[in-house]
C-alpha positions as CSV (number, residue, x, y, z in Angstrom):
1,X,-26.1,20.9,33.7
2,X,-23.2,19.9,35.4
3,X,-20.0,19.7,35.0
4,X,-19.4,16.7,32.3
5,X,-15.7,14.0,33.0
6,X,-14.3,11.6,32.5
7,X,-13.6,8.3,33.5
8,X,-11.9,7.6,36.7
9,X,-8.5,6.2,37.7
10,X,-10.2,3.2,38.6
11,X,-13.0,3.0,36.2
12,X,-10.2,2.9,33.8
13,X,-8.5,0.1,35.1
14,X,-11.9,-2.0,35.2
15,X,-12.3,-1.7,32.1
16,X,-9.0,-2.6,30.4
17,X,-9.3,-5.7,32.6
18,X,-12.6,-6.6,31.0
19,X,-10.7,-6.1,27.8
20,X,-13.2,-3.4,26.2
21,X,-11.3,-0.2,24.6
22,X,-8.8,-0.1,21.7
23,X,-6.9,-3.4,22.1
24,X,-4.5,-3.2,18.8
25,X,-2.0,-0.2,18.2
26,X,-3.1,0.3,14.2
27,X,0.7,0.0,12.0
28,X,0.6,3.1,10.1
29,X,3.2,1.8,7.4
30,X,3.1,-0.9,4.9
31,X,5.3,-3.3,4.4
32,X,7.7,-3.8,1.4
33,X,6.2,-6.5,0.0
34,X,2.9,-4.3,0.2
35,X,4.5,-2.1,-0.9
36,X,5.9,-3.5,-4.3
37,X,2.2,-5.0,-4.8
38,X,0.6,-1.9,-4.9
39,X,3.0,-0.4,-7.2
40,X,3.9,-3.4,-9.5
41,X,-0.3,-4.4,-10.0
42,X,-1.9,-1.7,-11.0
43,X,-3.7,-1.2,-13.9
44,X,-1.7,1.4,-16.0
45,X,1.0,-1.0,-15.5
46,X,-1.1,-4.5,-17.0
47,X,-2.4,-2.8,-19.6
48,X,1.2,-1.7,-20.6
49,X,2.5,-4.9,-19.8
50,X,0.2,-6.5,-22.3
51,X,1.1,-4.3,-25.1
52,X,4.8,-4.8,-24.3
53,X,3.7,-9.2,-24.5
54,X,1.7,-8.1,-28.2
55,X,4.7,-6.7,-29.6
56,X,7.0,-9.3,-28.3
57,X,4.2,-11.9,-29.6
58,X,5.0,-10.6,-33.5
59,X,8.3,-9.6,-33.6
60,X,8.2,-5.4,-33.3
61,X,10.9,-4.9,-30.7
62,X,12.0,-2.1,-32.3
63,X,8.6,-0.7,-30.4
64,X,9.0,-1.8,-26.8
65,X,11.6,0.7,-26.1
66,X,8.5,2.2,-24.0
67,X,8.2,-0.5,-21.8
68,X,12.1,0.6,-20.1
69,X,10.3,3.8,-19.0
70,X,7.4,1.9,-17.2
71,X,9.9,-0.8,-16.0
72,X,11.7,3.1,-14.2
73,X,8.9,4.7,-13.1
74,X,7.9,1.4,-11.3
75,X,10.9,1.6,-9.8
76,X,11.0,5.1,-9.0
77,X,8.0,5.2,-6.9
78,X,9.0,1.6,-5.2
79,X,12.7,3.1,-4.1
80,X,10.6,6.2,-3.1
81,X,8.6,5.0,-0.7
82,X,10.1,2.9,0.8
């Protein structure tokens, strides 16, 4: 077997001119809105906010203290990722 070699500069230029190869660089960062959405809309948060809403509906306000910890955890997570 012969030695392997890559494309020549002319072949690369021709293929790029035709539109072959990678066209667009992929972003490795998330937008701020995506970060917030990913932290806010989780199953864990959904269940906790549902429980808080049910406690609010029946007037058990003193039992809703846990939601402040959930909100603090949410804010810390968003801040750290930003």
